[in-house]
VOGU-3710 file (C-alpha; in Angstrom, 3 decimals, decimal comma):
1> xxxxxxxxxx> 0,104/0,102/0,270  1,498/3,392/-1,140  2,251/6,329/1,688  -0,960/8,024/1,785  0,689/11,134/3,501  3,824/11,665/1,078  4,878/15,108/0,040  3,649/14,331/-3,713  0,094/14,052/-2,501  -2,570/12,021/-1,015
11> xxxxxxxxxx> -3,242/8,855/-2,600  -6,650/7,419/-2,393  -7,361/3,690/-3,432  -10,479/2,922/-4,975  -11,483/-0,667/-5,405  -13,469/-1,020/-8,754  -14,582/-4,686/-9,632  -11,165/-6,642/-9,285  -9,053/-3,758/-10,009  -7,142/-1,209/-7,529
21> xxxxxxxxxx> -7,378/2,348/-9,283  -5,052/4,625/-7,636  -5,753/8,219/-7,696  -3,185/11,165/-6,952  -4,772/14,282/-5,174  -2,359/17,283/-5,026  -1,153/17,986/-1,356  -3,148/21,041/-0,771  -6,302/19,247/-2,170  -6,886/16,194/0,483
31> xxxxxxxxxx> -9,870/17,411/2,154  -12,895/14,503/1,817  -15,074/17,358/0,273  -12,638/17,441/-2,558  -12,322/13,679/-2,757  -15,953/13,337/-2,612  -16,463/16,358/-5,429  -13,636/14,845/-7,308  -14,894/11,256/-7,513  -18,655/12,589/-8,095
41> xxxxxxxxxx> -17,715/14,793/-11,380  -16,086/11,646/-12,850  -19,732/9,897/-13,600  -21,300/13,196/-15,111  -18,226/13,772/-17,340  -17,701/9,843/-18,765  -21,755/9,832/-19,081  -21,403/13,135/-21,364  -18,589/11,928/-23,328  -20,559/8,461/-24,037
51> xxxxxxxxxx> -23,589/10,558/-24,589  -21,643/12,685/-27,329  -19,920/9,869/-28,758  -23,376/7,605/-29,364  -24,926/10,925/-30,924  -22,213/11,852/-33,221  -24,238/10,751/-36,529  -27,020/13,216/-35,343  -25,001/16,064/-34,013  -24,254/17,800/-37,259
61> xxxxxxxxxx> -28,112/18,067/-37,951  -28,918/18,934/-34,279  -26,281/21,690/-34,180  -27,161/22,835/-37,796  -30,694/23,831/-36,450  -29,775/25,048/-33,172  -26,966/27,546/-34,300  -28,901/28,055/-37,809  -25,420/27,059/-39,669  -26,696/24,903/-42,765
71> xxxxxxxxxx> -22,925/24,295/-43,346  -23,374/21,624/-40,535  -25,589/19,624/-42,551  -24,455/20,532/-46,259  -21,183/19,522/-45,100  -21,905/16,071/-43,410  -18,787/14,121/-43,863  -16,626/17,336/-42,748  -18,674/18,164/-39,839  -18,641/14,772/-38,695
81> xxxxxxxxxx> -14,727/14,325/-38,841  -14,596/17,583/-37,055  -16,961/16,490/-34,528  -14,889/13,208/-33,782  -11,646/15,606/-33,479  -13,636/17,504/-30,934  -14,747/14,615/-29,196  -11,216/13,327/-28,682  -10,103/16,419/-27,583  -12,973/16,814/-25,053
91> xxxxxxxxxx> -11,826/13,326/-23,915  -8,593/14,351/-22,728  -9,583/16,457/-19,604  -11,640/19,390/-20,711  -14,870/17,825/-19,806  -13,537/17,124/-16,017  -12,588/20,808/-15,989  -15,743/21,764/-16,957  -17,595/19,928/-14,017  -14,946/20,962/-11,516
101> xxxxxxxxxx> -15,365/24,572/-12,310  -19,440/23,827/-12,277  -19,022/22,461/-8,788  -16,509/24,840/-7,695  -13,832/22,359/-6,931  -10,772/24,589/-7,989  -12,056/27,841/-6,858  -9,247/28,295/-3,873  -6,590/29,042/-6,064  -3,132/30,608/-4,470
111> xxxxxxxxxx> -2,508/32,635/-7,740  -3,927/35,578/-9,605  -4,353/35,241/-13,554  -3,923/38,410/-15,704  -4,110/39,200/-19,364  -6,271/39,070/-22,375  -7,408/36,842/-25,102  -5,143/36,977/-28,039  -7,370/35,003/-30,387  -4,725/32,283/-30,992
121> xxxxxxxxxx> -7,454/29,598/-30,635  -5,147/27,587/-28,377  -7,817/27,566/-25,344  -10,558/25,954/-27,650  -8,943/22,641/-27,350  -5,888/23,317/-28,823  -7,409/24,648/-32,214  -9,506/21,587/-32,180  -12,813/22,930/-31,195  -15,703/22,287/-33,642
131> xxxxxxxxxx> -17,022/25,755/-33,168  -13,581/27,556/-34,028  -13,368/29,452/-37,036  -10,265/31,216/-38,540  -10,450/34,873/-39,242  -7,025/35,742/-40,175  -3,691/34,563/-40,169  -3,321/32,680/-36,835  -6,383/34,346/-35,481  -9,493/32,435/-34,666
141> xxxxxxxxxx> -13,149/33,449/-33,263  -15,774/31,409/-31,869  -18,505/30,293/-34,561  -21,172/30,594/-31,611  -19,696/32,998/-29,456  -23,255/35,140/-29,627  -25,432/32,099/-28,996  -27,149/31,885/-25,798  -26,175/28,344/-25,750  -22,505/28,926/-25,558
151> xxxxxxxxxx> -23,321/30,017/-22,062  -23,681/26,363/-21,339  -20,227/25,664/-22,160  -17,091/26,100/-20,235  -15,537/28,603/-22,629  -16,208/31,673/-20,926  -14,626/30,591/-17,727  -10,953/30,533/-19,257  -8,511/30,261/-17,875  -9,829/28,618/-14,494
161> xxxxxxxxxx> -6,232/27,899/-12,949  -2,479/27,764/-14,048  -3,129/24,594/-15,112  -5,165/25,683/-17,862  -2,929/28,267/-19,048  0,038/25,490/-19,268  -2,053/22,943/-20,748  -2,997/25,076/-23,897  0,032/27,027/-23,637  -1,867/30,521/-23,752
171> xxxxxxxxxx> 0,317/33,574/-24,755  -2,142/35,858/-23,623  -2,536/34,902/-19,866  0,014/35,152/-17,108  -0,254/33,576/-13,697  0,957/35,568/-10,743  1,548/33,803/-7,485  -0,097/35,588/-4,627  2,447/36,907/-1,983  1,969/35,458/1,306
181> xxxxxxx> 3,167/37,077/4,233  4,050/35,011/7,044  3,648/36,410/10,582  5,735/35,054/13,208  5,071/35,642/16,984  8,716/36,831/18,178  9,115/36,412/22,204
//
């Protein structure tokens, strides 16, 4: 059994069927509430990804209707290919991040983020977002930016933490650690 209170973080051993799964929790996130919320978000994240994968063949029609863009239906095969790329990108962590921000798991960050969007498209699943549209050389814009359905996405919350800036190598945002002043009683 691994050391449960090591410097690298807390290790939680979870039993699933006959396999042991070890989940690393960063040292500052070892409270029982964090563990429960972190375990809780995995189910809706996996369920959403499974639902999206099963509904891929009808999504071009659905998005064409919802966003009033006939090109999604007219270019069905191209749209389907882009949706597969989008789904693969979502499977690499952004859906988990969406639920983490929704349930406010990562709101206690010890850093401050400053900067502005440069329209590089990196935060849009490293330029793999289905809705991302090129506007000029190395500049992109969201194809559904003005849609009320965009509010259901996590896009407007970027960056949630320094992990987001690092993951997408964002050139427009910078992470500034907050200065902590330690007060020591002198006798």
